[in-house]
BATI-142781 format. One record per atom (N, C-alpha, C): y, z, x; residue in one letter; residue number from 1; atom name. Coordinates in Angstrom, 3 decimals. Each point is the difference from the previous one (the first is absolute). Layout:
v: Y	w: Z	u: X	residuo: A	num: NUM	atomo: CA;
...
This chain:
v: 16.805	w: -32.498	u: 25.826	residuo: M	num: 1	atomo: N;
v: 0.315	w: 0.438	u: 1.333	residuo: M	num: 1	atomo: CA;
v: -1.215	w: -0.220	u: 0.899	residuo: M	num: 1	atomo: C;
v: 0.233	w: -0.483	u: 1.182	residuo: L	num: 2	atomo: N;
v: -1.079	w: -0.194	u: 0.967	residuo: L	num: 2	atomo: CA;
v: -0.080	w: 1.212	u: 0.917	residuo: L	num: 2	atomo: C;
v: -1.215	w: 0.352	u: 0.395	residuo: N	num: 3	atomo: N;
v: -0.141	w: 1.092	u: 0.958	residuo: N	num: 3	atomo: CA;
v: -0.079	w: -0.563	u: 1.416	residuo: N	num: 3	atomo: C;
v: -0.246	w: 0.845	u: 0.970	residuo: E	num: 4	atomo: N;
v: 0.009	w: -0.424	u: 1.404	residuo: E	num: 4	atomo: CA;
v: -1.071	w: -1.053	u: 0.311	residuo: E	num: 4	atomo: C;
v: -1.082	w: -0.019	u: -0.766	residuo: E	num: 5	atomo: N;
v: -1.068	w: -0.976	u: 0.226	residuo: E	num: 5	atomo: CA;
v: 0.215	w: -1.275	u: -0.826	residuo: E	num: 5	atomo: C;
v: 1.220	w: -0.177	u: -0.564	residuo: N	num: 6	atomo: N;
v: 0.355	w: -1.147	u: -0.842	residuo: N	num: 6	atomo: CA;
v: -0.883	w: -0.112	u: -1.246	residuo: N	num: 6	atomo: C;
v: -0.398	w: 1.132	u: -0.541	residuo: Q	num: 7	atomo: N;
v: -0.743	w: 0.028	u: -1.250	residuo: Q	num: 7	atomo: CA;
v: 0.927	w: 0.520	u: -1.084	residuo: Q	num: 7	atomo: C;
v: -0.187	w: -0.492	u: -1.181	residuo: I	num: 8	atomo: N;
v: 0.839	w: 0.428	u: -1.117	residuo: I	num: 8	atomo: CA;
v: -0.428	w: 1.396	u: -0.429	residuo: I	num: 8	atomo: C;
v: 0.954	w: 0.930	u: -0.040	residuo: D	num: 9	atomo: N;
v: -0.289	w: 1.358	u: -0.428	residuo: D	num: 9	atomo: CA;
v: 0.006	w: 0.132	u: -1.511	residuo: D	num: 9	atomo: C;
v: 1.052	w: -0.461	u: -0.631	residuo: Q	num: 10	atomo: N;
v: 0.091	w: 0.181	u: -1.441	residuo: Q	num: 10	atomo: CA;
v: 0.933	w: -1.048	u: -0.599	residuo: Q	num: 10	atomo: C;
v: -0.428	w: -0.540	u: -1.115	residuo: I	num: 11	atomo: N;
v: 0.859	w: -0.872	u: -0.805	residuo: I	num: 11	atomo: CA;
v: -0.064	w: 0.552	u: -1.408	residuo: I	num: 11	atomo: C;
v: 1.175	w: 0.259	u: -0.565	residuo: R	num: 12	atomo: N;
v: 0.071	w: 0.527	u: -1.364	residuo: R	num: 12	atomo: CA;
v: 0.858	w: -0.926	u: -0.852	residuo: R	num: 12	atomo: C;
v: -0.360	w: -0.082	u: -1.255	residuo: V	num: 13	atomo: N;
v: 0.722	w: -0.845	u: -0.947	residuo: V	num: 13	atomo: CA;
v: 0.301	w: 0.837	u: -1.234	residuo: V	num: 13	atomo: C;
v: 1.220	w: -0.128	u: -0.521	residuo: S	num: 14	atomo: N;
v: 0.343	w: 0.746	u: -1.208	residuo: S	num: 14	atomo: CA;
v: -0.574	w: -0.722	u: -1.226	residuo: S	num: 14	atomo: C;
v: -0.469	w: 0.792	u: -0.932	residuo: I	num: 15	atomo: N;
v: -0.528	w: -0.545	u: -1.251	residuo: I	num: 15	atomo: CA;
v: 1.110	w: -0.754	u: -0.741	residuo: I	num: 15	atomo: C;
v: 1.234	w: 0.487	u: 0.078	residuo: A	num: 16	atomo: N;
v: 1.128	w: -0.681	u: -0.658	residuo: A	num: 16	atomo: CA;
v: 0.157	w: -1.428	u: 0.508	residuo: A	num: 16	atomo: C;
v: -0.178	w: -0.207	u: 1.295	residuo: A	num: 17	atomo: N;
v: 0.118	w: -1.344	u: 0.570	residuo: A	num: 17	atomo: CA;
v: -1.100	w: -0.914	u: -0.522	residuo: A	num: 17	atomo: C;
v: -1.212	w: 0.523	u: -0.105	residuo: V	num: 18	atomo: N;
v: -1.125	w: -0.796	u: -0.512	residuo: V	num: 18	atomo: CA;
v: 0.227	w: -0.326	u: -1.473	residuo: V	num: 18	atomo: C;
v: 0.436	w: 0.979	u: -0.786	residuo: L	num: 19	atomo: N;
v: 0.263	w: -0.227	u: -1.424	residuo: L	num: 19	atomo: CA;
v: 1.071	w: -1.067	u: -0.200	residuo: L	num: 19	atomo: C;
v: 1.057	w: 0.056	u: 0.789	residuo: D	num: 20	atomo: N;
v: 1.075	w: -0.986	u: -0.110	residuo: D	num: 20	atomo: CA;
v: -0.502	w: -1.401	u: 0.353	residuo: D	num: 20	atomo: C;
v: -0.802	w: -0.094	u: 1.034	residuo: Y	num: 21	atomo: N;
v: -0.579	w: -1.279	u: 0.426	residuo: Y	num: 21	atomo: CA;
v: -0.894	w: -0.591	u: -1.095	residuo: Y	num: 21	atomo: C;
v: -0.855	w: 0.827	u: -0.566	residuo: V	num: 22	atomo: N;
v: -0.907	w: -0.454	u: -1.061	residuo: V	num: 22	atomo: CA;
v: 0.802	w: -0.411	u: -1.234	residuo: V	num: 22	atomo: C;
v: 1.032	w: 0.753	u: -0.323	residuo: T	num: 23	atomo: N;
v: 0.843	w: -0.340	u: -1.147	residuo: T	num: 23	atomo: CA;
v: 0.633	w: -1.366	u: 0.172	residuo: T	num: 23	atomo: C;
v: 0.456	w: -0.298	u: 1.195	residuo: R	num: 24	atomo: N;
v: 0.603	w: -1.314	u: 0.273	residuo: R	num: 24	atomo: CA;
v: -1.019	w: -1.120	u: -0.237	residuo: R	num: 24	atomo: C;
v: -1.234	w: 0.191	u: 0.449	residuo: I	num: 25	atomo: N;
v: -1.054	w: -0.997	u: -0.215	residuo: I	num: 25	atomo: CA;
v: -0.209	w: -0.227	u: -1.496	residuo: I	num: 25	atomo: C;
v: -0.057	w: 1.079	u: -0.752	residuo: I	num: 26	atomo: N;
v: -0.272	w: -0.094	u: -1.437	residuo: I	num: 26	atomo: CA;
v: 1.150	w: -0.668	u: -0.736	residuo: I	num: 26	atomo: C;
v: 1.235	w: 0.370	u: 0.302	residuo: T	num: 27	atomo: N;
v: 1.142	w: -0.569	u: -0.722	residuo: T	num: 27	atomo: CA;
v: 0.150	w: -1.496	u: 0.239	residuo: T	num: 27	atomo: C;
v: -0.541	w: -0.496	u: 1.104	residuo: E	num: 28	atomo: N;
v: 0.073	w: -1.434	u: 0.297	residuo: E	num: 28	atomo: CA;
v: -1.122	w: -0.798	u: -0.668	residuo: E	num: 28	atomo: C;
v: -0.863	w: 0.659	u: -0.751	residuo: T	num: 29	atomo: N;
v: -1.133	w: -0.662	u: -0.630	residuo: T	num: 29	atomo: CA;
v: 0.390	w: -0.523	u: -1.380	residuo: T	num: 29	atomo: C;
v: -0.121	w: -1.306	u: -0.238	residuo: P	num: 30	atomo: N;
v: 0.295	w: -0.552	u: -1.323	residuo: P	num: 30	atomo: CA;
v: -0.906	w: 0.630	u: -1.061	residuo: P	num: 30	atomo: C;
v: 0.616	w: 0.354	u: -1.127	residuo: G	num: 31	atomo: N;
v: -0.765	w: 0.585	u: -1.099	residuo: G	num: 31	atomo: CA;
v: 0.038	w: 1.510	u: -0.047	residuo: G	num: 31	atomo: C;
v: 0.462	w: 0.628	u: 1.076	residuo: V	num: 32	atomo: N;
v: 0.161	w: 1.454	u: 0.005	residuo: V	num: 32	atomo: CA;
v: 1.394	w: 0.311	u: -0.527	residuo: V	num: 32	atomo: C;
v: 0.075	w: 0.939	u: -0.940	residuo: V	num: 33	atomo: N;
v: 1.258	w: 0.367	u: -0.632	residuo: V	num: 33	atomo: CA;
v: 0.403	w: 1.397	u: 0.466	residuo: V	num: 33	atomo: C;
v: 1.267	w: 0.172	u: 0.302	residuo: G	num: 34	atomo: N;
v: 0.509	w: 1.324	u: 0.336	residuo: G	num: 34	atomo: CA;
v: 0.904	w: -0.029	u: 1.211	residuo: G	num: 34	atomo: C;
v: 0.911	w: 0.933	u: 0.017	residuo: S	num: 35	atomo: N;
v: 0.928	w: 0.131	u: 1.117	residuo: S	num: 35	atomo: CA;
v: -0.703	w: 0.642	u: 1.193	residuo: S	num: 35	atomo: C;
v: 0.647	w: -0.079	u: 1.136	residuo: H	num: 36	atomo: N;
v: -0.530	w: 0.604	u: 1.215	residuo: H	num: 36	atomo: CA;
v: -0.287	w: 1.492	u: -0.240	residuo: H	num: 36	atomo: C;
v: 0.953	w: 0.709	u: -0.582	residuo: S	num: 37	atomo: N;
v: -0.174	w: 1.442	u: -0.201	residuo: S	num: 37	atomo: CA;
v: -1.110	w: 0.314	u: -1.003	residuo: S	num: 37	atomo: C;
v: -0.141	w: -0.808	u: -1.025	residuo: R	num: 38	atomo: N;
v: -1.064	w: 0.245	u: -0.986	residuo: R	num: 38	atomo: CA;
v: -1.383	w: -0.243	u: 0.626	residuo: R	num: 38	atomo: C;
v: -0.134	w: -1.057	u: 0.755	residuo: I	num: 39	atomo: N;
v: -1.276	w: -0.280	u: 0.658	residuo: I	num: 39	atomo: CA;
v: -0.319	w: 1.090	u: 1.021	residuo: I	num: 39	atomo: C;
v: 1.007	w: 0.420	u: 0.737	residuo: L	num: 40	atomo: N;
v: -0.184	w: 1.058	u: 0.994	residuo: L	num: 40	atomo: CA;
v: -0.512	w: 1.290	u: -0.644	residuo: L	num: 40	atomo: C;
v: 0.522	w: 0.330	u: -1.172	residuo: R	num: 41	atomo: N;
v: -0.456	w: 1.206	u: -0.720	residuo: R	num: 41	atomo: CA;
v: -1.464	w: -0.078	u: -0.393	residuo: R	num: 41	atomo: C;
v: -0.529	w: -1.201	u: -0.139	residuo: N	num: 42	atomo: N;
v: -1.381	w: -0.192	u: -0.453	residuo: N	num: 42	atomo: CA;
v: -0.978	w: -0.271	u: 1.144	residuo: N	num: 42	atomo: C;
v: 0.378	w: 0.364	u: 1.211	residuo: L	num: 43	atomo: N;
v: -0.883	w: -0.142	u: 1.167	residuo: L	num: 43	atomo: CA;
v: -0.398	w: 1.377	u: 0.493	residuo: L	num: 43	atomo: C;
v: -1.250	w: 0.114	u: 0.404	residuo: K	num: 44	atomo: N;
v: -0.476	w: 1.245	u: 0.595	residuo: K	num: 44	atomo: CA;
v: -0.877	w: -0.353	u: 1.191	residuo: K	num: 44	atomo: C;
v: 0.139	w: 0.771	u: 1.062	residuo: I	num: 45	atomo: N;
v: -0.846	w: -0.153	u: 1.178	residuo: I	num: 45	atomo: CA;
v: -0.751	w: 1.298	u: 0.198	residuo: I	num: 45	atomo: C;
v: -1.299	w: -0.122	u: 0.211	residuo: S	num: 46	atomo: N;
v: -0.810	w: 1.199	u: 0.213	residuo: S	num: 46	atomo: CA;
v: -0.844	w: -0.151	u: 1.253	residuo: S	num: 46	atomo: C;
v: -0.447	w: 1.156	u: 0.468	residuo: S	num: 47	atomo: N;
v: -0.910	w: 0.066	u: 1.134	residuo: S	num: 47	atomo: CA;
v: -0.954	w: 1.158	u: -0.260	residuo: S	num: 47	atomo: C;
v: -1.282	w: -0.287	u: 0.038	residuo: G	num: 48	atomo: N;
v: -0.985	w: 1.044	u: -0.246	residuo: G	num: 48	atomo: CA;
v: 0.092	w: 0.596	u: -1.388	residuo: G	num: 48	atomo: C;
v: 0.436	w: -0.783	u: -0.980	residuo: G	num: 49	atomo: N;
v: 0.112	w: 0.477	u: -1.377	residuo: G	num: 49	atomo: CA;
v: 1.279	w: 0.754	u: -0.314	residuo: G	num: 49	atomo: C;
v: 0.860	w: 0.184	u: 0.974	residuo: E	num: 50	atomo: N;
v: 1.270	w: 0.717	u: -0.186	residuo: E	num: 50	atomo: CA;
v: 1.159	w: -0.987	u: 0.031	residuo: E	num: 50	atomo: C;
v: 0.843	w: 0.040	u: -1.048	residuo: Y	num: 51	atomo: N;
v: 1.186	w: -0.856	u: 0.010	residuo: Y	num: 51	atomo: CA;
v: 0.984	w: 0.509	u: 1.041	residuo: Y	num: 51	atomo: C;
v: 0.638	w: -0.945	u: 0.680	residuo: L	num: 52	atomo: N;
v: 0.946	w: 0.320	u: 1.065	residuo: L	num: 52	atomo: CA;
v: 1.432	w: -0.143	u: -0.508	residuo: L	num: 52	atomo: C;
v: 0.833	w: 0.955	u: 0.313	residuo: A	num: 53	atomo: N;
v: 1.411	w: -0.031	u: -0.390	residuo: A	num: 53	atomo: CA;
v: 0.738	w: -1.019	u: 0.860	residuo: A	num: 53	atomo: C;
v: 1.042	w: -0.629	u: -0.557	residuo: P	num: 54	atomo: N;
v: 0.773	w: -0.969	u: 0.785	residuo: P	num: 54	atomo: CA;
v: 0.563	w: 0.588	u: 1.292	residuo: P	num: 54	atomo: C;
v: 0.270	w: 1.286	u: 0.010	residuo: S	num: 55	atomo: N;
v: 0.568	w: 0.636	u: 1.199	residuo: S	num: 55	atomo: CA;
v: -1.031	w: 0.237	u: 1.104	residuo: S	num: 55	atomo: C;
v: -1.284	w: -0.142	u: -0.325	residuo: E	num: 56	atomo: N;
v: -1.046	w: 0.232	u: 1.005	residuo: E	num: 56	atomo: CA;
v: -0.063	w: -1.146	u: 0.991	residuo: E	num: 56	atomo: C;
v: -0.487	w: 0.338	u: 1.170	residuo: K	num: 57	atomo: N;
v: -0.230	w: -0.989	u: 1.049	residuo: K	num: 57	atomo: CA;
v: -1.475	w: 0.068	u: 0.368	residuo: K	num: 57	atomo: C;
v: -0.593	w: -1.164	u: 0.237	residuo: I	num: 58	atomo: N;
v: -1.425	w: -0.034	u: 0.313	residuo: I	num: 58	atomo: CA;
v: -0.222	w: -0.452	u: 1.431	residuo: I	num: 58	atomo: C;
v: -1.028	w: 0.545	u: 0.588	residuo: D	num: 59	atomo: N;
v: -0.447	w: -0.406	u: 1.327	residuo: D	num: 59	atomo: CA;
v: -1.006	w: -1.120	u: -0.220	residuo: D	num: 59	atomo: C;
v: 0.270	w: -1.159	u: 0.550	residuo: L	num: 60	atomo: N;
v: -0.827	w: -1.177	u: -0.268	residuo: L	num: 60	atomo: CA;
v: -1.459	w: 0.143	u: 0.418	residuo: L	num: 60	atomo: C;
v: -0.287	w: 0.910	u: 0.887	residuo: H	num: 61	atomo: N;
v: -1.361	w: 0.109	u: 0.515	residuo: H	num: 61	atomo: CA;
v: -0.854	w: 0.995	u: -0.764	residuo: H	num: 61	atomo: C;
v: 0.574	w: 0.760	u: -0.905	residuo: N	num: 62	atomo: N;
v: -0.750	w: 1.073	u: -0.646	residuo: N	num: 62	atomo: CA;
v: -0.074	w: -0.105	u: -1.515	residuo: N	num: 62	atomo: C;
v: 0.320	w: -1.137	u: -0.575	residuo: V	num: 63	atomo: N;
v: -0.004	w: -0.117	u: -1.461	residuo: V	num: 63	atomo: CA;
v: -0.648	w: -1.305	u: -0.453	residuo: V	num: 63	atomo: C;
v: -0.354	w: -0.017	u: -1.252	residuo: S	num: 64	atomo: N;
v: -0.426	w: -1.212	u: -0.686	residuo: S	num: 64	atomo: CA;
v: 0.741	w: 0.007	u: -1.332	residuo: S	num: 64	atomo: C;
v: 0.766	w: -1.030	u: -0.256	residuo: L	num: 65	atomo: N;
v: 0.892	w: -0.019	u: -1.153	residuo: L	num: 65	atomo: CA;
v: -0.561	w: -0.776	u: -1.189	residuo: L	num: 65	atomo: C;
v: 0.474	w: 0.405	u: -1.173	residuo: Q	num: 66	atomo: N;
v: -0.266	w: -0.724	u: -1.234	residuo: Q	num: 66	atomo: CA;
v: 1.341	w: -0.140	u: -0.717	residuo: Q	num: 66	atomo: C;
v: 0.268	w: -1.183	u: -0.532	residuo: I	num: 67	atomo: N;
v: 1.239	w: -0.238	u: -0.741	residuo: I	num: 67	atomo: CA;
v: -0.353	w: -0.286	u: -1.449	residuo: I	num: 67	atomo: C;
v: 0.641	w: 0.732	u: -0.919	residuo: D	num: 68	atomo: N;
v: -0.173	w: -0.200	u: -1.442	residuo: D	num: 68	atomo: CA;
v: 1.289	w: -0.601	u: -0.545	residuo: D	num: 68	atomo: C;
v: -0.141	w: -1.150	u: -0.649	residuo: I	num: 69	atomo: N;
v: 1.150	w: -0.748	u: -0.506	residuo: I	num: 69	atomo: CA;
v: -0.133	w: -0.165	u: -1.508	residuo: I	num: 69	atomo: C;
v: 1.059	w: 0.363	u: -0.723	residuo: V	num: 70	atomo: N;
v: 0.051	w: -0.181	u: -1.443	residuo: V	num: 70	atomo: CA;
v: 1.043	w: -1.073	u: -0.279	residuo: V	num: 70	atomo: C;
v: -0.408	w: -1.056	u: -0.721	residuo: L	num: 71	atomo: N;
v: 0.872	w: -1.153	u: -0.214	residuo: L	num: 71	atomo: CA;
v: 0.355	w: -0.212	u: -1.463	residuo: L	num: 71	atomo: C;
v: 1.171	w: -0.572	u: -0.198	residuo: T	num: 72	atomo: N;
v: 0.381	w: -0.611	u: -1.268	residuo: T	num: 72	atomo: CA;
v: 0.032	w: -1.494	u: 0.276	residuo: T	num: 72	atomo: C;
v: -0.658	w: -0.773	u: -0.867	residuo: V	num: 73	atomo: N;
v: -0.086	w: -1.441	u: 0.226	residuo: V	num: 73	atomo: CA;
v: 0.644	w: -0.772	u: -1.140	residuo: V	num: 73	atomo: C;
v: 0.452	w: -1.192	u: 0.325	residuo: D	num: 74	atomo: N;
v: 0.597	w: -0.909	u: -0.979	residuo: D	num: 74	atomo: CA;
v: -1.114	w: -0.627	u: -0.824	residuo: D	num: 74	atomo: C;
v: 0.167	w: -0.038	u: -1.288	residuo: S	num: 75	atomo: N;
v: -1.019	w: -0.551	u: -0.901	residuo: S	num: 75	atomo: CA;
v: -0.267	w: -1.487	u: 0.246	residuo: S	num: 75	atomo: C;
v: 0.898	w: -0.683	u: 0.672	residuo: Q	num: 76	atomo: N;
v: -0.146	w: -1.429	u: 0.263	residuo: Q	num: 76	atomo: CA;
v: -0.942	w: -0.299	u: 1.164	residuo: Q	num: 76	atomo: C;
v: -0.460	w: 1.030	u: 0.704	residuo: Y	num: 77	atomo: N;
v: -0.845	w: -0.175	u: 1.184	residuo: Y	num: 77	atomo: CA;
v: -1.411	w: 0.517	u: -0.246	residuo: Y	num: 77	atomo: C;
v: -0.919	w: -0.463	u: 0.807	residuo: N	num: 78	atomo: N;
v: -1.383	w: 0.454	u: -0.048	residuo: N	num: 78	atomo: CA;
v: -0.099	w: 1.366	u: 0.689	residuo: N	num: 78	atomo: C;
v: -0.369	w: 1.016	u: -0.761	residuo: F	num: 79	atomo: N;
v: -0.015	w: 1.369	u: 0.516	residuo: F	num: 79	atomo: CA;
v: -0.939	w: 0.150	u: 1.194	residuo: F	num: 79	atomo: C;
v: -1.190	w: -0.583	u: -0.111	residuo: G	num: 80	atomo: N;
v: -0.980	w: 0.093	u: 1.071	residuo: G	num: 80	atomo: CA;
v: 0.479	w: -0.638	u: 1.286	residuo: G	num: 80	atomo: C;
v: 0.658	w: -1.142	u: -0.119	residuo: E	num: 81	atomo: N;
v: 0.522	w: -0.670	u: 1.187	residuo: E	num: 81	atomo: CA;
v: 1.094	w: 0.825	u: 0.674	residuo: E	num: 81	atomo: C;
v: 0.878	w: 0.604	u: -0.803	residuo: I	num: 82	atomo: N;
v: 1.059	w: 0.842	u: 0.561	residuo: I	num: 82	atomo: CA;
v: -0.622	w: 1.184	u: 0.734	residuo: I	num: 82	atomo: C;
v: -0.924	w: 0.688	u: -0.662	residuo: A	num: 83	atomo: N;
v: -0.639	w: 1.181	u: 0.594	residuo: A	num: 83	atomo: CA;
v: -0.722	w: -0.370	u: 1.295	residuo: A	num: 83	atomo: C;
v: -0.737	w: -1.086	u: -0.035	residuo: N	num: 84	atomo: N;
v: -0.744	w: -0.443	u: 1.177	residuo: N	num: 84	atomo: CA;
v: 0.946	w: -0.362	u: 1.150	residuo: N	num: 84	atomo: C;
v: 1.064	w: -0.715	u: -0.325	residuo: H	num: 85	atomo: N;
v: 0.969	w: -0.402	u: 1.020	residuo: H	num: 85	atomo: CA;
v: 0.659	w: 1.226	u: 0.649	residuo: H	num: 85	atomo: C;
v: 0.482	w: 0.933	u: -0.836	residuo: V	num: 86	atomo: N;
v: 0.652	w: 1.200	u: 0.525	residuo: V	num: 86	atomo: CA;
v: -0.979	w: 0.802	u: 0.854	residuo: V	num: 86	atomo: C;
v: -1.216	w: 0.168	u: -0.489	residuo: Q	num: 87	atomo: N;
v: -1.000	w: 0.783	u: 0.724	residuo: Q	num: 87	atomo: CA;
v: -0.275	w: -0.603	u: 1.385	residuo: Q	num: 87	atomo: C;
v: -0.255	w: -1.292	u: 0.039	residuo: K	num: 88	atomo: N;
v: -0.307	w: -0.651	u: 1.280	residuo: K	num: 88	atomo: CA;
v: 1.201	w: -0.001	u: 0.947	residuo: K	num: 88	atomo: C;
v: 1.181	w: -0.294	u: -0.538	residuo: K	num: 89	atomo: N;
v: 1.184	w: -0.076	u: 0.855	residuo: K	num: 89	atomo: CA;
v: 0.351	w: 1.368	u: 0.577	residuo: K	num: 89	atomo: C;
v: -0.011	w: 1.035	u: -0.839	residuo: V	num: 90	atomo: N;
v: 0.311	w: 1.342	u: 0.488	residuo: V	num: 90	atomo: CA;
v: -1.029	w: 0.422	u: 1.039	residuo: V	num: 90	atomo: C;
v: -1.279	w: -0.220	u: -0.286	residuo: F	num: 91	atomo: N;
v: -1.048	w: 0.391	u: 0.938	residuo: F	num: 91	atomo: CA;
v: 0.207	w: -0.692	u: 1.351	residuo: F	num: 91	atomo: C;
v: 0.200	w: -1.316	u: -0.046	residuo: H	num: 92	atomo: N;
v: 0.174	w: -0.763	u: 1.240	residuo: H	num: 92	atomo: CA;
v: 1.243	w: 0.444	u: 0.770	residuo: H	num: 92	atomo: C;
v: 1.115	w: 0.098	u: -0.686	residuo: M	num: 93	atomo: N;
v: 1.260	w: 0.314	u: 0.678	residuo: M	num: 93	atomo: CA;
v: -0.012	w: 1.410	u: 0.585	residuo: M	num: 93	atomo: C;
v: -0.528	w: 0.960	u: -0.729	residuo: V	num: 94	atomo: N;
v: -0.005	w: 1.380	u: 0.490	residuo: V	num: 94	atomo: CA;
v: -1.027	w: 0.175	u: 1.116	residuo: V	num: 94	atomo: C;
v: -1.172	w: -0.557	u: -0.205	residuo: R	num: 95	atomo: N;
v: -1.066	w: 0.203	u: 0.997	residuo: R	num: 95	atomo: CA;
v: 0.194	w: -0.874	u: 1.243	residuo: R	num: 95	atomo: C;
v: 0.304	w: -1.264	u: -0.219	residuo: D	num: 96	atomo: N;
v: 0.068	w: -0.926	u: 1.127	residuo: D	num: 96	atomo: CA;
v: 1.384	w: -0.092	u: 0.643	residuo: D	num: 96	atomo: C;
v: 1.037	w: -0.049	u: -0.812	residuo: E	num: 97	atomo: N;
v: 1.346	w: -0.161	u: 0.543	residuo: E	num: 97	atomo: CA;
v: 0.598	w: 1.324	u: 0.480	residuo: E	num: 97	atomo: C;
v: -0.228	w: 1.080	u: -0.754	residuo: L	num: 98	atomo: N;
v: 0.524	w: 1.305	u: 0.412	residuo: L	num: 98	atomo: CA;
v: -1.000	w: 0.792	u: 0.844	residuo: L	num: 98	atomo: C;
v: -1.232	w: -0.469	u: 0.025	residuo: A	num: 99	atomo: N;
v: -1.076	w: 0.658	u: 0.767	residuo: A	num: 99	atomo: CA;
v: -0.243	w: 1.430	u: -0.458	residuo: A	num: 99	atomo: C;
v: 0.084	w: 0.217	u: -1.316	residuo: L	num: 100	atomo: N;
v: -0.276	w: 1.327	u: -0.555	residuo: L	num: 100	atomo: CA;
v: -1.456	w: 0.070	u: -0.453	residuo: L	num: 100	atomo: C;
v: -0.608	w: 1.165	u: 0.074	residuo: P	num: 101	atomo: N;
v: -1.416	w: 0.160	u: -0.353	residuo: P	num: 101	atomo: CA;
v: -0.212	w: 0.060	u: -1.517	residuo: P	num: 101	atomo: C;
v: 0.078	w: -1.149	u: -0.644	residuo: L	num: 102	atomo: N;
v: -0.115	w: -0.094	u: -1.455	residuo: L	num: 102	atomo: CA;
v: -1.447	w: -0.248	u: -0.404	residuo: L	num: 102	atomo: C;
v: -0.499	w: 0.847	u: -0.896	residuo: K	num: 103	atomo: N;
v: -1.371	w: -0.110	u: -0.475	residuo: K	num: 103	atomo: CA;
v: -0.082	w: -0.840	u: -1.270	residuo: K	num: 103	atomo: C;
v: 0.932	w: 0.239	u: -0.947	residuo: K	num: 104	atomo: N;
v: -0.042	w: -0.766	u: -1.246	residuo: K	num: 104	atomo: CA;
v: 1.335	w: -0.007	u: -0.706	residuo: K	num: 104	atomo: C;
v: 0.142	w: -1.007	u: -0.874	residuo: V	num: 105	atomo: N;
v: 1.180	w: -0.142	u: -0.850	residuo: V	num: 105	atomo: CA;
v: -0.505	w: -0.107	u: -1.439	residuo: V	num: 105	atomo: C;
v: 0.432	w: 0.925	u: -0.848	residuo: N	num: 106	atomo: N;
v: -0.368	w: -0.010	u: -1.409	residuo: N	num: 106	atomo: CA;
v: 1.174	w: -0.503	u: -0.821	residuo: N	num: 106	atomo: C;
v: -0.293	w: -0.867	u: -0.960	residuo: I	num: 107	atomo: N;
v: 1.034	w: -0.551	u: -0.881	residuo: I	num: 107	atomo: CA;
v: -0.311	w: 0.413	u: -1.439	residuo: I	num: 107	atomo: C;
v: 1.036	w: 0.445	u: -0.699	residuo: E	num: 108	atomo: N;
v: -0.103	w: 0.274	u: -1.437	residuo: E	num: 108	atomo: CA;
v: 1.116	w: -0.764	u: -0.693	residuo: E	num: 108	atomo: C;
v: -0.365	w: -0.780	u: -1.005	residuo: I	num: 109	atomo: N;
v: 1.015	w: -0.668	u: -0.823	residuo: I	num: 109	atomo: CA;
v: 0.246	w: 0.950	u: -1.170	residuo: I	num: 109	atomo: C;
v: 1.148	w: 0.637	u: 0.009	residuo: A	num: 110	atomo: N;
v: 0.297	w: 1.035	u: -0.987	residuo: A	num: 110	atomo: CA;
v: 0.794	w: -0.527	u: -1.195	residuo: A	num: 110	atomo: C;
v: 0.808	w: -1.035	u: 0.256	residuo: R	num: 111	atomo: N;
v: 0.841	w: -0.521	u: -1.076	residuo: R	num: 111	atomo: CA;
v: 0.097	w: -1.512	u: 0.099	residuo: R	num: 111	atomo: C;
v: 0.254	w: -0.594	u: -1.154	residuo: V	num: 112	atomo: N;
v: 0.264	w: -1.432	u: -0.077	residuo: V	num: 112	atomo: CA;
v: 1.394	w: -0.164	u: -0.582	residuo: V	num: 112	atomo: C;
v: 0.828	w: -0.766	u: 0.666	residuo: D	num: 113	atomo: N;
v: 1.354	w: -0.264	u: -0.460	residuo: D	num: 113	atomo: CA;
v: -0.029	w: -1.280	u: -0.831	residuo: D	num: 113	atomo: C;
v: 0.273	w: 0.144	u: -1.286	residuo: W	num: 114	atomo: N;
v: -0.050	w: -1.124	u: -0.932	residuo: W	num: 114	atomo: CA;
v: 1.377	w: -0.610	u: -0.245	residuo: W	num: 114	atomo: C;
v: 1.020	w: 0.447	u: 0.699	residuo: S	num: 115	atomo: N;
v: 1.369	w: -0.448	u: -0.290	residuo: S	num: 115	atomo: CA;
v: 0.188	w: -1.503	u: 0.194	residuo: S	num: 115	atomo: C;
v: -0.607	w: -0.610	u: 0.990	residuo: A	num: 116	atomo: N;
v: 0.142	w: -1.447	u: 0.213	residuo: A	num: 116	atomo: CA;
v: -0.600	w: -0.766	u: -1.172	residuo: A	num: 116	atomo: C;
v: -1.128	w: 0.464	u: -0.505	residuo: E	num: 117	atomo: N;
v: -0.646	w: -0.651	u: -1.135	residuo: E	num: 117	atomo: CA;
v: 0.848	w: 0.135	u: -1.267	residuo: E	num: 117	atomo: C;
v: 0.610	w: 1.146	u: -0.207	residuo: K	num: 118	atomo: N;
v: 0.854	w: 0.220	u: -1.169	residuo: K	num: 118	atomo: CA;
v: 1.223	w: -0.911	u: 0.052	residuo: K	num: 118	atomo: C;
v: 0.570	w: -0.190	u: 1.198	residuo: K	num: 119	atomo: N;
v: 1.154	w: -0.877	u: 0.147	residuo: K	num: 119	atomo: CA;
v: -0.362	w: -1.433	u: -0.342	residuo: K	num: 119	atomo: C;
v: -1.190	w: -0.448	u: 0.368	residuo: E	num: 120	atomo: N;
v: -0.430	w: -1.365	u: -0.310	residuo: E	num: 120	atomo: CA;
v: -0.162	w: -0.201	u: -1.498	residuo: E	num: 120	atomo: C;
v: -0.509	w: 0.990	u: -0.703	residuo: R	num: 121	atomo: N;
v: -0.182	w: -0.103	u: -1.456	residuo: R	num: 121	atomo: CA;
v: 1.327	w: -0.108	u: -0.724	residuo: R	num: 121	atomo: C;
v: 1.030	w: 0.640	u: 0.524	residuo: R	num: 122	atomo: N;
v: 1.323	w: -0.016	u: -0.645	residuo: R	num: 122	atomo: CA;
v: 0.662	w: -1.362	u: 0.091	residuo: R	num: 122	atomo: C;
v: -0.403	w: -0.800	u: 0.958	residuo: R	num: 123	atomo: N;
v: 0.649	w: -1.307	u: 0.193	residuo: R	num: 123	atomo: CA;
v: -0.416	w: -0.995	u: -1.007	residuo: R	num: 123	atomo: C;
């Protein structure tokens, strides 16, 4: 909303919207395994060391965000390349495209999906 002097008074963004946006970026990354809902469950956004609930809304001028991402990766891909790609893409898209005050993006590779490799051995 603009005030009488044409200055922006307040812009708020819901954490749920940011989580959904980040999930979309991750699901489009080759080598990442998991459904939209599973990836969404493994995302956390914090500010000042406190995790934010999806129902919360943040004021863009008063926060600094951190995103923690836990991934399952396909065994056929280079884990480091996947992590690096997701980290850079999420950071760029959230900070530059959404103009959110993002401080850092942490990536954890928690699981490796070996199912593609097992299918190849059976052939």
